[in-house]
C-alpha positions in Angstrom: 17.7 9.0 10.4 20.0 6.4 9.0 23.7 5.7 9.5 24.8 5.6 5.9 27.1 8.3 4.5 25.3 11.4 3.3 24.9 11.4 -0.5 25.8 7.7 -0.8 23.9 5.2 -3.0 23.2 3.2 0.2 21.5 6.2 1.8 19.4 6.7 -1.3 18.2 3.1 -1.2 17.3 3.5 2.5 15.3 6.6 1.8 13.5 4.8 -1.1 12.7 1.8 1.1 11.1 4.1 3.8 9.2 6.0 1.2 7.9 2.8 -0.5 6.8 1.3 2.8 4.8 4.2 4.1 3.4 5.0 0.7 2.0 1.4 0.5 0.2 2.1 3.9 -1.1 5.5 2.6 -2.4 3.9 -0.6 -4.2 1.2 1.3 -5.7 3.4 4.0 -7.3 5.9 1.7 -9.3 3.1 -0.1 -10.1 1.4 3.2 -11.5 4.4 5.1 -13.5 5.7 2.1 -14.9 2.2 1.3 -18.7 1.6 1.5 -20.1 0.7 5.0 -22.1 -2.2 3.5 -18.9 -3.7 2.5 -17.5 -3.5 6.0 -15.5 -0.3 5.6 -15.8 2.9 7.8 -17.5 4.8 4.9 -15.9 8.2 5.4 -16.6 10.7 2.6 -13.6 11.9 0.6 -13.6 15.2 2.4 -13.9 13.6 5.9 -10.9 11.4 5.2 -8.9 14.3 3.7 -9.5 16.4 6.9 -8.6 13.7 9.4 -5.7 12.2 7.4 -4.2 15.7 6.8 -4.5 16.7 10.4 -2.8 13.5 11.5 0.0 13.7 9.0 0.8 17.3 9.6 0.5 17.0 13.3 3.2 14.3 13.3 5.5 16.2 11.0 5.1 19.5 12.8 5.7 18.1 16.2 8.8 16.3 14.9 10.5 19.4 13.4 9.6 21.6 16.3 10.7 19.2 19.0 14.0 18.5 17.2 14.5 22.2 16.3 15.2 21.4 12.7 14.1 24.9 11.8 17.5 26.3 12.8 18.6 26.2 9.2 22.3 26.6 8.2 22.1 29.6 5.9 24.2 31.3 3.2 23.6 34.6 4.9 21.0 36.9 6.4 18.4 39.2 4.8 16.7 42.1 6.6 12.9 42.0 6.4 10.8 44.4 8.4 13.7 45.2 10.6 14.5 41.6 11.3 17.6 39.7 10.2 16.4 36.3 9.0 18.1 33.5 7.0 17.9 34.6 3.3 16.5 31.1 2.3 13.2 31.9 4.1 12.3 34.3 1.3 11.7 31.3 -1.0 11.3 28.3 1.4 8.1 29.8 2.8 6.5 30.1 -0.7 7.5 26.5 -1.1 5.6 25.7 2.0 2.5 27.4 0.6 2.8 25.2 -2.5 3.0 22.2 -0.1 -0.2 23.3 1.5 -1.8 22.9 -2.0 0.0 19.6 -2.8 -1.0 17.7 0.4 -4.9 17.9 0.0 -4.8 17.5 -3.8 -2.7 14.3 -3.4 -5.2 12.8 -1.1 -8.2 14.0 -3.3 -6.6 12.2 -6.3 -6.6 8.9 -4.4 -10.3 9.3 -3.5 -11.4 9.5 -7.2 -13.0 6.3 -8.6 -9.7 5.1 -10.2 -7.2 2.6 -8.9 -4.3 3.7 -6.6 -1.9 2.7 -9.4 -3.5 4.9 -12.0 -3.7 7.9 -9.7 0.0 7.6 -9.0 0.8 7.2 -12.7 -0.9 10.4 -13.6 0.6 12.5 -10.8 4.1 11.0 -10.6 4.5 10.8 -14.4 3.7 14.4 -14.8 6.2 15.4 -12.1 9.0 13.4 -13.8 8.6 15.5 -16.9 8.5 18.7 -14.9 11.7 17.8 -13.1 13.5 17.4 -16.4 12.2 20.8 -17.5 13.4 22.4 -14.3 16.9 20.9 -14.8 17.0 22.4 -18.3 15.9 25.8 -16.9 18.5 25.9 -14.1 21.3 24.7 -16.5 20.5 27.6 -18.8 20.4 30.0 -15.8 23.8 28.7 -14.7 22.4 27.5 -11.4 22.9 23.8 -12.1 26.5 22.9 -13.0 26.0 19.2 -13.6 24.8 17.7 -16.8 21.9 15.3 -17.1 23.2 11.9 -18.2 21.7 10.3 -21.3 20.5 7.4 -19.1 18.4 9.9 -17.2 16.8 11.2 -20.4 16.0 7.6 -21.5 14.4 6.9 -18.1 12.3 10.1 -18.6 11.2 8.8 -22.0 10.0 5.5 -20.6 8.3 7.3 -17.7 6.4 9.4 -20.3 5.4 6.2 -22.2 4.1 4.8 -18.9 1.9 7.8 -18.4 0.6 7.7 -21.9 -0.2 4.0 -21.7 -2.7 4.9 -19.0 -4.0 8.2 -20.4 -5.0 6.5 -23.6 -7.5 4.3 -21.7 -8.2 6.4 -18.7 -11.9 5.4 -18.3 -11.7 2.5 -15.8 -15.1 1.5 -14.5 -16.8 4.2 -16.6 -15.0 7.1 -15.0 -13.9 9.7 -17.6 -10.9 11.4 -15.9 -10.3 14.0 -18.6 -14.0 14.7 -18.8 -14.3 15.4 -15.1 -13.9 19.1 -14.2 -13.2 18.2 -10.5 -10.5 15.7 -11.5 -8.8 18.0 -14.0 -8.9 20.9 -11.5 -7.3 18.8 -8.8 -4.6 17.7 -11.2 -3.8 21.3 -12.5 -3.5 22.6 -8.9 -1.3 19.8 -8.0 1.0 20.3 -11.0 1.4 24.1 -10.7 2.2 23.8 -7.0 4.6 21.0 -7.4 6.4 22.7 -10.3 7.1 25.8 -8.2 8.1 23.7 -5.2 10.6 21.5 -7.2 12.2 24.6 -8.7 12.6 26.1 -5.3 14.0 22.8 -3.8 16.6 22.6 -6.5 17.4 26.3 -6.4 18.2 25.8 -2.7 20.3 22.7 -3.3 22.2 24.2 -6.2 23.0 27.6 -4.6 24.7 26.5 -1.3 27.7 28.7 -0.6 31.2 27.3 -0.2 31.4 25.5 3.2 27.6 25.9 3.8 25.9 22.6 4.5 22.9 21.5 2.5 20.5 21.5 5.4 17.6 19.4 4.1 16.2 19.0 7.6 16.1 22.8 8.0 14.4 23.2 4.6 11.8 20.6 5.5 11.1 22.2 8.9 10.5 25.7 7.6 8.5 24.4 4.7 6.3 22.3 7.0 5.7 25.1 9.4 4.6 27.4 6.5 2.4 24.7 5.0 0.7 23.9 8.3 0.1 27.6 9.0 -1.5 28.1 5.6 -3.7 25.0 5.9 -4.9 26.0 9.4 -5.8 29.5 8.2 -7.5 28.2 5.1 -9.4 25.6 7.2 -10.7 28.2 9.7 -11.8 30.5 6.8 -13.5 27.7 5.0 -15.3 26.5 8.2 -16.6 30.0 9.3 -17.3 31.8 6.0 -20.8 31.7 4.6 -20.3 34.5 2.1 -17.3 33.4 0.1 -18.4 29.8 -0.6 -21.5 27.9 -1.7 -22.3 26.4 1.7 -24.8 24.1 0.0 -22.0 22.3 -1.9 -21.4 18.7 -0.8 -17.7 19.3 -0.2 -18.3 22.3 2.1 -21.0 20.4 4.0 -18.7 17.4 4.5 -15.8 19.7 5.6 -17.9 21.3 8.3 -19.5 18.1 9.4 -16.1 16.6 9.8 -15.8 18.8 12.9 -19.4 19.3 13.9 -20.5 15.7 13.6 -17.2 13.7 13.3 -17.4 10.2 11.9 -16.8 7.5 14.6 -13.7 6.4 12.8 -12.1 9.9 12.8 -9.5 9.0 15.3 -8.2 6.0 13.4 -8.4 8.0 10.1 -6.2 10.7 11.8 -3.7 8.1 13.0 -3.6 6.7 9.4 -2.3 10.1 8.5 0.9 9.4 10.5 2.1 7.3 7.5 1.6 10.3 5.2 3.4 12.5 7.6 6.4 10.1 7.8 6.7 9.6 4.0 6.7 13.4 3.7 10.2 13.3 5.3 11.4 10.7 2.8 9.9 12.5 -0.1 11.7 15.8 0.5 15.0 14.1 1.3 14.9 12.1 -2.0 13.9 15.2 -4.0 16.8 17.1 -2.5 19.3 14.2 -2.4 22.8 15.5 -2.4 24.7 15.7 -5.7 21.8 14.5 -8.0 19.9 16.4 -10.7 16.2 17.2 -10.4 15.6 14.7 -13.2 17.3 11.8 -11.3 15.8 12.7 -7.9 12.4 13.2 -9.4 12.5 9.9 -11.2 13.6 8.0 -8.1 10.9 9.6 -6.0 8.1 9.2 -8.4 9.0 5.7 -9.6 9.3 4.5 -6.0 5.8 5.7 -5.3 4.5 4.2 -8.5 5.8 0.8 -7.5 4.2 1.4 -4.1 1.0 1.9 -5.9 1.2 -1.5 -7.4 1.8 -3.1 -4.0 -1.0 -1.1 -2.4 -3.5 -2.1 -5.1 -2.5 -5.8 -4.8 -2.6 -5.9 -1.0 -6.0 -4.1 -0.9 -7.4 -6.6 -3.4 -6.0 -9.6 -1.5 -7.0 -8.4 2.0 -10.2 -6.5 1.4 -11.5 -7.7 -1.9 -10.6 -4.6 -3.9 -10.0 -4.6 -7.6 -6.9 -6.1 -9.0 -4.6 -4.1 -11.4 -5.6 -4.2 -15.0 -3.5 -5.3 -17.9 -2.5 -1.7 -18.8 -1.4 -1.2 -15.2 1.1 -4.1 -15.5 2.3 -2.8 -18.8 2.9 0.5 -17.1 4.9 -1.2 -14.4 7.1 -2.9 -17.0 8.0 0.5 -18.5 8.8 1.8 -15.0 11.2 -1.1 -14.3 13.0 -0.3 -17.6 13.3 3.3 -16.4 14.7 2.0 -13.1 17.4 0.0 -15.0 18.6 3.1 -16.8 18.6 5.1 -13.5 20.8 2.4 -12.0 23.4 3.0 -14.7 23.1 6.7 -14.2 23.6 6.4 -10.4 26.9 4.4 -10.9 28.3 7.2 -13.2 27.1 9.9 -10.8 28.7 8.3 -7.8 32.0 8.0 -9.6 31.8 11.7 -10.5 30.9 12.8 -7.0 33.7 10.7 -5.4 36.2 12.1 -7.9 35.2 15.7 -7.1 35.1 15.0 -3.3 31.5 16.0 -3.1 30.6 12.7 -1.4 32.8 10.8 1.0 31.8 7.1 1.1 34.8 6.0 3.2 
């Protein structure tokens, strides 16, 4: 994707830039397509946008991994399942893909709630930062992770937690009670459980490569994407055709079916907008699984980058389409994020020196 050395700080910065750029686009488009028609927006319902955007993003990612044959993963060894010899990693990468199938729609649904893009990102990303630190601790105790978490990373986690709390204390913008909304809380819980399992699996894969076996992040992403797309297609078909398992009078079910039966005139553009989500998925996984880094560090880099993208998305939408500007607490949150980034920068310098000394990363 880029020409920088694998595992170098330069490559990490390049991934962060790509992630930031396409997340800004994603943050803007979700508010644009679900905006009210009387204000000049397409006026898609949250479910309609979710359907079209998800199809577009997954189509792009799936076509890419299949056409480039990334699914030919470099494996530690083979396992025999139902008489077939398959890469042993498939046993846990496929469940990771199932979790991804939960994460993708819940991420989009969080953005469609009546809160700013910045606050939605703070809630989701801040929670994942804490989970990443917990996973490092678990894998250190299990003997899977051999590296230590630097004190700078722990301090960065602390400021990330403060950033989350700064918004949770006053989480009723425009009269919306997030914690008092069953739908909002359900979406968040599903998101957190799925992401917790997925981050554990990604770091298990990264930390258990055999001697001389390449950390094939492209292969991991490909298999995960194929599994996630398969699950979402099956779930979509069941949801569309079943009248016995679901309350077909529910607005969400009606909107889901109507997305196909009577598509919104803007369905094509909404699908194309999903391409940005599909592209950032590549950057997201590659940052989470960045070579030689702890889950704490990679999780912080990934989440803080998207949080800053949330600031940019909120500002651009306000300037270009008359949306609401970030509030004071949003800017305070951003300040804590920048402090966390400063500590991560110190951590990265120490980690690179360690990786170069152990010959894990070659920057020559």
